[in-house]
SESENU-819375 format. One line per field, with one value per atom (N, C-alpha, C, O): atom name; residue number from 0; x, z, y. Coordinates in nm, 4 decimals. Atoms other than C-alpha are relative to their C-alpha. Layout:
! SESENU-819375
site	c(CA, ...)
pos	c(NUM, ...)
X	c(X, ...)
Z	c(Z, ...)
Y	c(Y, ...)
! end
This chain:
! SESENU-819375
site	c(N, CA, C, O, N, CA, C, O, N, CA, C, O, N, CA, C, O, N, CA, C, O, N, CA, C, O, N, CA, C, O, N, CA, C, O, N, CA, C, O, N, CA, C, O, N, CA, C, O, N, CA, C, O, N, CA, C, O, N, CA, C, O, N, CA, C, O, N, CA, C, O, N, CA, C, O, N, CA, C, O, N, CA, C, O, N, CA, C, O, N, CA, C, O, N, CA, C, O, N, CA, C, O, N, CA, C, O, N, CA, C, O, N, CA, C, O, N, CA, C, O, N, CA, C, O, N, CA, C, O, N, CA, C, O, N, CA, C, O, N, CA, C, O, N, CA, C, O, N, CA, C, O, N, CA, C, O, N, CA, C, O, N, CA, C, O, N, CA, C, O, N, CA, C, O, N, CA, C, O, N, CA, C, O, N, CA, C, O, N, CA, C, O, N, CA, C, O, N, CA, C, O, N, CA, C, O, N, CA, C, O, N, CA, C, O, N, CA, C, O, N, CA, C, O, N, CA, C, O, N, CA, C, O, N, CA, C, O, N, CA, C, O, N, CA, C, O, N, CA, C, O, N, CA, C, O, N, CA, C, O, N, CA, C, O, N, CA, C, O)
pos	c(0, 0, 0, 0, 1, 1, 1, 1, 2, 2, 2, 2, 3, 3, 3, 3, 4, 4, 4, 4, 5, 5, 5, 5, 6, 6, 6, 6, 7, 7, 7, 7, 8, 8, 8, 8, 9, 9, 9, 9, 10, 10, 10, 10, 11, 11, 11, 11, 12, 12, 12, 12, 13, 13, 13, 13, 14, 14, 14, 14, 15, 15, 15, 15, 16, 16, 16, 16, 17, 17, 17, 17, 18, 18, 18, 18, 19, 19, 19, 19, 20, 20, 20, 20, 21, 21, 21, 21, 22, 22, 22, 22, 23, 23, 23, 23, 24, 24, 24, 24, 25, 25, 25, 25, 26, 26, 26, 26, 27, 27, 27, 27, 28, 28, 28, 28, 29, 29, 29, 29, 30, 30, 30, 30, 31, 31, 31, 31, 32, 32, 32, 32, 33, 33, 33, 33, 34, 34, 34, 34, 35, 35, 35, 35, 36, 36, 36, 36, 37, 37, 37, 37, 38, 38, 38, 38, 39, 39, 39, 39, 40, 40, 40, 40, 41, 41, 41, 41, 42, 42, 42, 42, 43, 43, 43, 43, 44, 44, 44, 44, 45, 45, 45, 45, 46, 46, 46, 46, 47, 47, 47, 47, 48, 48, 48, 48, 49, 49, 49, 49, 50, 50, 50, 50, 51, 51, 51, 51, 52, 52, 52, 52, 53, 53, 53, 53, 54, 54, 54, 54, 55, 55, 55, 55, 56, 56, 56, 56, 57, 57, 57, 57, 58, 58, 58, 58, 59, 59, 59, 59)
X	c(-0.0505, -3.0131, 0.0756, 0.1607, -0.0747, -2.8883, 0.1279, 0.0929, -0.0953, -2.5578, 0.0233, 0.0866, -0.0805, -2.5084, 0.0335, 0.0605, -0.0091, -2.4385, -0.0931, -0.1709, 0.1000, -2.6047, 0.0627, 0.1570, -0.0850, -2.5337, -0.0932, -0.1886, 0.0759, -2.6642, 0.0800, 0.0590, -0.1194, -2.3951, -0.0403, -0.0775, -0.0633, -2.3556, 0.2029, 0.3091, -0.1162, -2.0983, 0.0576, 0.0694, -0.0827, -1.9130, 0.1281, 0.1972, -0.1130, -1.6257, 0.0965, 0.0705, -0.1220, -1.2966, 0.0428, 0.0701, -0.0573, -1.1910, 0.0982, 0.0953, -0.1237, -0.8293, -0.0391, -0.0550, -0.0394, -0.8479, -0.1467, -0.1498, 0.1112, -1.2017, -0.0957, -0.1925, 0.0490, -1.2916, -0.0682, -0.0319, 0.1145, -1.5582, -0.0085, -0.0281, 0.0733, -1.6317, -0.0985, -0.2055, 0.1322, -1.8736, -0.1006, -0.0876, 0.0713, -2.1778, -0.0248, -0.0788, -0.0211, -2.0936, 0.1120, 0.1109, -0.0767, -1.7615, -0.0279, 0.0380, -0.0289, -1.9282, -0.0559, -0.0224, 0.1009, -2.2149, 0.1257, 0.1296, -0.1484, -1.8931, 0.0446, 0.0461, -0.0561, -1.7333, -0.1546, -0.1547, 0.0508, -2.0586, -0.0402, -0.0811, 0.0520, -2.1405, 0.1266, 0.1179, -0.0726, -1.7649, 0.0267, 0.1234, -0.0285, -1.8487, -0.1195, -0.0857, 0.0964, -2.2021, 0.0999, 0.0188, 0.0275, -1.9855, 0.1134, 0.1239, -0.0632, -1.7326, -0.0473, -0.0027, 0.0752, -2.0099, -0.0232, 0.0190, 0.0558, -2.1558, 0.1340, 0.0920, -0.1145, -1.7768, 0.0315, 0.0447, 0.0250, -1.7595, -0.1074, -0.1011, 0.0851, -2.0825, -0.0268, 0.0005, 0.0705, -2.2681, -0.1234, -0.1090, 0.1266, -2.6696, -0.0589, -0.0781, 0.0412, -2.7831, 0.0694, 0.1901, -0.0782, -2.6591, -0.1940, -0.3067, 0.1394, -2.9174, 0.0599, 0.1631, -0.0613, -2.8954, -0.1641, -0.2805, 0.1325, -3.1370, 0.0627, 0.1401, 0.0295, -3.2280, 0.0577, 0.1038, 0.0164, -3.1924, -0.0659, -0.0163, 0.0562, -3.4479, -0.0055, -0.0286, 0.0016, -3.4339, -0.0772, -0.0798, 0.0511, -3.6089, 0.0428, 0.1187, -0.0626, -3.4844, -0.0170, 0.0557, 0.0758, -3.7311, -0.1100, -0.2263, 0.1203, -3.8894, -0.0048, 0.0325, 0.0795, -4.0327, -0.1164, -0.1623, 0.1372, -4.3412, -0.0023, -0.0956, -0.0084, -4.2384, -0.0200, -0.0164, 0.0408, -4.3190, -0.1285, -0.1649)
Z	c(-0.0911, 4.6136, 0.0131, -0.0710, 0.0167, 4.7717, 0.1264, 0.1574, -0.0524, 5.0134, 0.1149, 0.0877, -0.0937, 5.3148, 0.0922, 0.1281, -0.1292, 5.6401, 0.0636, 0.0138, -0.0682, 5.9313, 0.1345, 0.1633, -0.0716, 6.2487, 0.0891, 0.0498, -0.0926, 6.6115, 0.0785, 0.1989, 0.0411, 6.5958, 0.1735, 0.2310, -0.1477, 7.0051, 0.0214, -0.0382, -0.0572, 7.2301, 0.1163, 0.2127, -0.0834, 7.4034, 0.0460, -0.0418, -0.0773, 7.6362, -0.1086, -0.1533, 0.0567, 7.4378, 0.0686, 0.1886, -0.0876, 7.5466, 0.0446, 0.1610, -0.0604, 7.6139, 0.1112, 0.2195, -0.0954, 7.7826, 0.0837, 0.1700, -0.0721, 7.9093, -0.0232, 0.0467, 0.0356, 7.7325, -0.1196, -0.2138, 0.0558, 7.5458, -0.0725, -0.0219, 0.1553, 7.2217, -0.0091, 0.0114, 0.0202, 7.1556, -0.0584, -0.1407, 0.0831, 7.0444, -0.1494, -0.2508, 0.1740, 6.7703, -0.0281, -0.1354, 0.0820, 6.7528, -0.0980, -0.2014, 0.0352, 6.6679, -0.1706, -0.2838, 0.1103, 6.4661, -0.1741, -0.2891, 0.1346, 6.2161, -0.0362, -0.1593, 0.0428, 6.1977, -0.0760, -0.1760, 0.0872, 6.1255, -0.1540, -0.2405, 0.1250, 5.8083, -0.1066, -0.2284, 0.1262, 5.6974, -0.0052, -0.0565, 0.0596, 5.7147, -0.1412, -0.2467, 0.0713, 5.5279, -0.1356, -0.2179, 0.1282, 5.2280, -0.0496, -0.1692, 0.0766, 5.1946, -0.0631, -0.1682, 0.0766, 5.1602, -0.1195, -0.2179, 0.1401, 4.8890, -0.0841, -0.1923, 0.0343, 4.7565, -0.0734, -0.1958, 0.0966, 4.6619, 0.0176, 0.0686, 0.0343, 4.5943, 0.0620, 0.0171, -0.0410, 4.8715, -0.0552, -0.1226, 0.0857, 4.7611, 0.1541, 0.1262, -0.1028, 5.1513, 0.0982, 0.0761, -0.0859, 5.4287, 0.1268, 0.0995, -0.0748, 5.7694, 0.1788, 0.2407, -0.1540, 6.1270, 0.0800, 0.0539, -0.0734, 6.3749, 0.1757, 0.2422, -0.2002, 6.7360, 0.0573, -0.0229, -0.0464, 7.0222, 0.1179, 0.1925, -0.1281, 7.2687, 0.0817, 0.0333, -0.1627, 7.6143, 0.1287, 0.1322, -0.0953, 7.9173, 0.0928, 0.1420, -0.1355, 8.2150, 0.0968, 0.1552, -0.1686, 8.5105, -0.0208, -0.0600, 0.0861, 8.4366, 0.1249, 0.1304, -0.1523, 8.8199, -0.0305, 0.0409, -0.0429, 8.6783, -0.1533, -0.2198, 0.1269, 8.3992, 0.0610, -0.0071, -0.0703, 8.6531, 0.0519, 0.1148)
Y	c(-0.0146, -4.8729, 0.0871, 0.1162, -0.1252, -4.5737, -0.0627, -0.1766, 0.0038, -4.6068, 0.1532, 0.2552, -0.1604, -4.3165, 0.0059, -0.1087, -0.0002, -4.2160, 0.0851, 0.1665, -0.0653, -4.1079, -0.0013, -0.0750, -0.0325, -3.9609, 0.0592, 0.1264, -0.0654, -3.8717, 0.1228, 0.1377, -0.1424, -3.5401, -0.0051, 0.0972, 0.0034, -3.7125, 0.0481, 0.0296, -0.0208, -3.5639, -0.0159, 0.0596, 0.1155, -3.8348, 0.0467, 0.0984, -0.0168, -3.7762, -0.0779, -0.1896, 0.0958, -3.8753, -0.1234, -0.1192, 0.1567, -4.2323, 0.0185, -0.0215, -0.0664, -4.0870, 0.0488, -0.0075, -0.1577, -3.7460, 0.0335, 0.1213, -0.0265, -3.7506, 0.1467, 0.1768, -0.0769, -3.4447, 0.0113, -0.0592, -0.0652, -3.2989, 0.0943, 0.2048, -0.0894, -3.1249, 0.0774, 0.0201, -0.0258, -2.8466, -0.0431, -0.1337, 0.0414, -2.8731, 0.0547, 0.0106, -0.0264, -2.6365, -0.0624, -0.1227, 0.0956, -2.8018, -0.0819, -0.0922, 0.1447, -3.1335, 0.0314, -0.0037, -0.0610, -2.9322, 0.0034, -0.0404, -0.0059, -2.8716, -0.0698, -0.0717, 0.1314, -3.1660, -0.0905, -0.1622, 0.1191, -3.3385, 0.0775, 0.0001, -0.0163, -3.0926, -0.0254, -0.0411, 0.0099, -3.1269, -0.1820, -0.2382, 0.1264, -3.5125, -0.0206, -0.0744, -0.0111, -3.4686, 0.0987, 0.1412, -0.0636, -3.2655, -0.1135, -0.1407, 0.0969, -3.5338, -0.1041, -0.1500, 0.0835, -3.7893, 0.0481, -0.0127, -0.0518, -3.5787, -0.0039, -0.0451, -0.0195, -3.5456, -0.1373, -0.1407, 0.1483, -3.9381, -0.0775, -0.1894, 0.0456, -3.9942, -0.0970, -0.2083, 0.0366, -4.1030, 0.0684, 0.1703, 0.0531, -4.1499, 0.1477, 0.2661, -0.0712, -3.9857, 0.0630, 0.0535, -0.0727, -3.7933, 0.0332, 0.0745, -0.0146, -3.7992, 0.0356, 0.0096, -0.0097, -3.6990, -0.0544, -0.0239, 0.0103, -3.8464, 0.0771, 0.1459, -0.0683, -3.7954, -0.1447, -0.2260, 0.0840, -4.0611, 0.0710, 0.1555, -0.0343, -4.0132, -0.1506, -0.2614, 0.0775, -4.2147, 0.1086, 0.2316, 0.0234, -4.2114, 0.0891, 0.0056, -0.0610, -3.9630, -0.0629, -0.1433, 0.0744, -4.0438, -0.1790, -0.1882, 0.0519, -4.3613, -0.0959, -0.2131, -0.0164, -4.3568, -0.0860, -0.1752, 0.0180, -4.4089, -0.1517, -0.1966, 0.1319, -4.7131, -0.1396, -0.2420, 0.1111, -4.9617, -0.0062, -0.1056)
! end
């Protein structure tokens, strides 16, 4: 069994302030998370993609 972390690297607004960090800042944070995961001995780190339908008018 392997234990790891995964992230979609999303940049959602902060719940309290509504501020959104830049994509560059979020990527730096993810790299820090991956380094920490490696330091504590996790086996895997993954970055995923979330794909959504932007225009579903053709879905009907």
